[in-house]
C-alpha positions, 0 to 999 in steps of 0.5 A: 457723181459729176461735179463742175468746177464751180461746184467743186469750188463751193465744196472746197470753200465749205459753202456746200456740204459735199456732192450730196445724197441722191433721193430718187422718189417713185411710187409703185404697187406690188403684187401679192400672189395670195390676194391679187386675184381677189382684188384684180381677177384679170391680172395675167402678167409678171414674172411668174411661170406661164400656165397651159394657156400662156397666162402668167401665174401671179408672183409676189413682189412683181410690179403692178400697173393699172390695165383696165380702162374703167369709165366714169360714165355708165348709161345703165346706172340711174345716176348715169355714172359709175361709182368706181370709174376713173376716166371719161369715155368719149362715146358717153361724154358730151358732145359724144366722141366716137372712134374712127372705126365703127367696130369699136363703138359700143353696141355696134360690134359685128361679133357681139364682143368688146375689144379690147376686153378683159383680160386684154390690157387697155392703156389708162390715162394715168397710174398712181401707185400706193407705195413710195420708194426712195432709191428703190426701197419702200419706206426707208430710213436714213441715219444722219448727224446733227449737221447740214446735209445736201440732197439731190432729189428727183421725182421719178414717178410716172404721174404723181406729184410730191409736196415734200415737207419735214416733220418730227415723228409723233412721240411713241409713234415714230412712223406717224406725223401728228395731224390737225384739222385746218380750222377757222379758229384763230390758231397761230398758223405760220403766215405761209400756210394755206388758209383754213378749210376742211382738208381730206386727211387733215394737215400736219401739226405746224408745231412739229415742223422740221428743218426748212429746206434750202434749195440751191439748184433745180433741173438745170443747175444752180439757182440765181440765189438759194430759196428757203422752203419751210414745211408747208402743206398743199394749199389751193386758190380759194378765191371764187372770183378768179378764173384759175380757182382751185389751182395749187397756191401754197406748197412746200418743195413741190415736184412734178414728175421729172423735176429735180431739187438740189437742197441743203437741210440742216439737222443741227437743231434736231439732234436725237429726233426722228423726222418724217419726209412727208407728202400731201400733193394731190393726184392728179393735180390740182383736182385730186382723187381721194382714192389714190391718196393713201394715208393713215386713217384714210376712209374705207373707199373699197366701195368706190374703187379705192382701198381699205383704211390704212393702219398706223405703221402700215401701207398703203401710204403715200404721205409718210415717205421715209424716216430720217433719224438724227443722232443724239450727239453734239450738233454742228454749228447751225447753217444760217440761210444768210451765210448760204446766200452770201456764198452764192453772191459775187464780189468785186470782180468775181461774178456770183455762182449763177453767173459763173456756172449758167448761161445768161438768162434771156429776159432780165427781171428784177429778181436777177438784179443781184446776179448781173448787178443791174436794175431791170424792169418787170418784163412780164407778159399779160394775157392779151400780149402777143409779144414781149419788148425788153432790153437784153443783158447787153443793152439791146432793145428786143421785141420777140413775138409769142409763139402760141402753144397749147395743152388740151385735156378731156379730148379722146383718142381715135381708136377706142374713145379713151380720154387723152391729152394733147399738145398743139398750137394756138392760132396766132393773134386770135380774138374772142370770136376766133380763139382756136386751139389745134391739138396735134399728135406726135406723128403730125408735121413738126410745128416747132422749128428751132435754130442753134444759137451757136454761142452763149450770149445775151439776146439779140435780134435774129439769134433764134430766141423764141418765147412760147405762150403755152395755153392749158385749156384743161383740168390737169397741171402738166409737167412739161419737159423740154427734151435736151434744152432748157427754158426760162420761165418768165411768168404765168398769167391766168385768163383773167390777167392775174399775173403769177410770178415764178416760185423762187426755185423756178428762177434761172433755167428749167427743163421741166415746167409745171403748166397749170390749167386755165393759165398761160405759161410764158417761157423763153428759149434759145437752144445752144447745141452741146459741144461734143467731140463728134458729129451728130447724125440728122434724124431723117424719117417718115413722120409716122414710122409705124405706117408705110411711106405715103400712108394717110391714117392718123394725121390731124390735117389742120393748118396750124396758122388758120385752123382750117383743113389742110388743102393737101392731106398729109401722106406720111412723107420723109422729113429731116428733123435735123437734131430731133428734140421733143417737148412732152408731158412728163406724166407718163400716162399722158406721154404714152398716149402721144402727148408729145411733139417733135422739135426740129433743131437746125444745127449748121454743119460743114463737110469734114476736112479732106482726109490725109492719105492712110497708111497700110500695114500687112500683106494680101492674104493676111490681116491688113491694118488701115491707119489714118489721122483724124483731122478733129481728134478727141481731146483737142480743145478745137474739136469740141463743137467743131462743125466739121466733126465726123460721125463715122469713118467709112473704109473703102477698098478696090480690087485691082487698078480699075476696081470700084471702091466699095465700103468694107466697114465703118469706124466710130468717130475719133477712131483711127484704125481698121483691120481688113481680114478678107483679102486674098493672096496674090491680088492687089488692093487699094484703100481709102478712108471717107469721113462722114457727117450730116453735111457730106463726106470727104475721102482720102487719097487712095493707097495701094497694097501690092500695086505699083503706081505711076511715076510722079511728074517733075519740073512743074512750072507755072507762068502767068499769062494775060487773061489772067490765066496760068499756064502749067507745064511739067516733065512726064516720067511715067509710061503707064499713066492714063492722065493727070490730076491738077490740084491748086491751093489759093492763098495758102489754103488747102489743095483742091483738085481743079482738073483731071486731064487725060494723057491723050488730050494733055497736049503738053500742059494745062491752062488754068483759066479760073484765077482771079486778080489779087490772089496767090496760087500754088499748083502740084500735079500727080499722074493717075492710072485708074484709081492709082496715083503717083506722088505729087510733083514739086509745087509751082506758084504764081501771084496774080496782081490786083487790078491796078487803080484807074488813072484820073485827071486826063487832059490833052492839048494839040499842036502843029507838027508838019503835015500832021498834028500832035496831041499831048495827053497827061494824067494822074497815075493812081496805081502802084502795080501797073505794067503799063497803060492803054490809050484809046482814041476815037472820033466819037464820044461813045468810042464807037468810031475811028478807034485807035489803040496805043500803049504807054509804059509803066509809071508814065504820066504822059503820052504824045499822039503824033498821028492826029490829022488837022481840024479833027475833034478827037476823044481820048481815054486811058486805063492801067493794065497788068497781068491781073487785068485792066482798070476802068477807063479814066475820064474822057478828054476831047481835043480839036487839032488846029 
């Protein structure tokens, strides 16, 4: 079992009792070959031998799944209903929902048959089985000592919720839990129990309650603080004045499908006892169907499509999950909850467990005060809010608009009219007159676009953080799973603005969140790409891979911002989902009916670094091994999360000097060798290695096998000339080259090719006209013949000086000097790198008439013009110059000669 450094510290310090025991809880139904055809005459599947018609003979022990869609409605029954029905049927619902294909409408079949019909399978809305399994075993037992144990619990059911509690087994009936009716009588119920009311199957006797569960972690890791969860039966909101009446309110350890709980249970006070892990969650939730609630003494529901009563000690029973047998030996000291709380808190200079092991939360709230040593306001969302304004952990004020998402139950899929649930969007900033939900299918264009936050840090403006307001306009509580990223549950709010805080074990981060009907669930999210030592390919595909590009079937074609039909219907285009994530219902019966939406996750990548030339061993006609150096090797700390990480290496080969390089194989990221077994003796080859990732690719220099490259040039020289430009010259030592490749390094960076010059146009050298002032450049040159290349010449370097600063304070004075006058100019030299000055004279202030140019030396601050005519107004300006360029002009000085 994987543990991180913080967890290992807690185990070593005795705060946690070891890595824990996994409890993977599922519900399954098994085939009994002796009775299955009496209870399900349509069963034709499994691992049994096929008969002459290809149908499978039932085999005991095979898993059974519901496969007949039984409608709740029956127009031919006087009541209008089907007593054994399970799911609503669109054509018999109001308003009627007819499938797209008229051949699938009741009573309109051209051949007089129904399809799908028995015994053909028909997918159902959900599947609640009758036998709980723990780690693959039905009704197991676990023997423990009277001390604290840690358990890692996963709800791995298809659709069933679990409300887990521990009770002492009934004396003389170790498979049973003593039950009481929830009564209006003044019994001494614990204050955390549900209010008294009649309850299907009654509730356990609270005096038989077992140990509390101390939950320390959930789906995403450690909690901000341990949560104490006593044995508590499922209770419901019974306030008829609230909008979300009937939703689950009281509960023990309530786990929806895919939710996880890391709990500590202390058995020290139960030495010698037999405990029952008990469940009384509703299925579905919150509107449970009694026909899939199996327990001892249940009513006979066979006439309604259910099962016979369950006898004590027998199945079907989804309430008594497993036994825990506590040894009758001297118990260990009791684990106090306060001790566990103290172990999770920080101390002076040492953050607590959550702060050390988890990313910082996005929206601070008072229940995080102890984690971050702060004093935070509530920061809760109201039903009428469209954004949330708060101060981040870094003290920055942030306002984040809500992104409206939706869950819609009691709709129908378009082929057969079966009930279906969908994810979708809420039209932004709606009003009571324009409240609009747009349900989408999994193949509709992506409406969830996320950007990698790159680093883990408190929220700041524009860092990719989003807040989703998920509106559940349905009847089921859905286990909404955020695939590959976590969210922070801020709060739930009923449609009457009743604000519901997260449970203690929902604080911190979650990847699976219960979204209740008639409530908005507010979550904050900011995915950060995992730091892996390899590149990730982007998901580029058609929206619907099951139909051809350009197909128009099965798209919703509703604009997510207006709710109006799209101006241009969707025609199954290709789309780059980048790192494709998803969010979906983790109730598999809903998920498999397309209650899932893709999430396009944008993660920046850069082209892999240029590859060093590979090395070659072997000879043509025998295996040839190509070996290279990975610029981002596995195991190097800088490789984790490196944006230049390769996805793979592509090995390319050319035959002969003028052959074309073609791929001959691929190697995984971080591999560094490849063996070519397809060479032919007597032929010459070239090999190169190309690193690929989502941003592009970079190829190594090609290396020959059995071919001789041209001789390398030597005596490379580089000279800086005005422009600025760099003139290159070298000695040609080859007789078979077709040209040269010039590479340049700027300021000590990587060499990159800047020119390829043919031998016939070379004319003795090359001039680089792309240099810029203030930079240093190094050059080397290689000769090429086809793809063959020599080694590089020596390197030659130049430094292009920065453009000098402009002179200032130009002033002039004139004096008589024979037939001509003289004008003396002075200025302030602001440069330290000039090679000289350019002095310009004009007879017009715009310097567009009578122009004369003079030159002055380095570091001078004066110049005398001895060619000025008498009685003329002259205009002068000065600029500094060097091989990097010229400065701007100084101020203009005007002088009138006498």
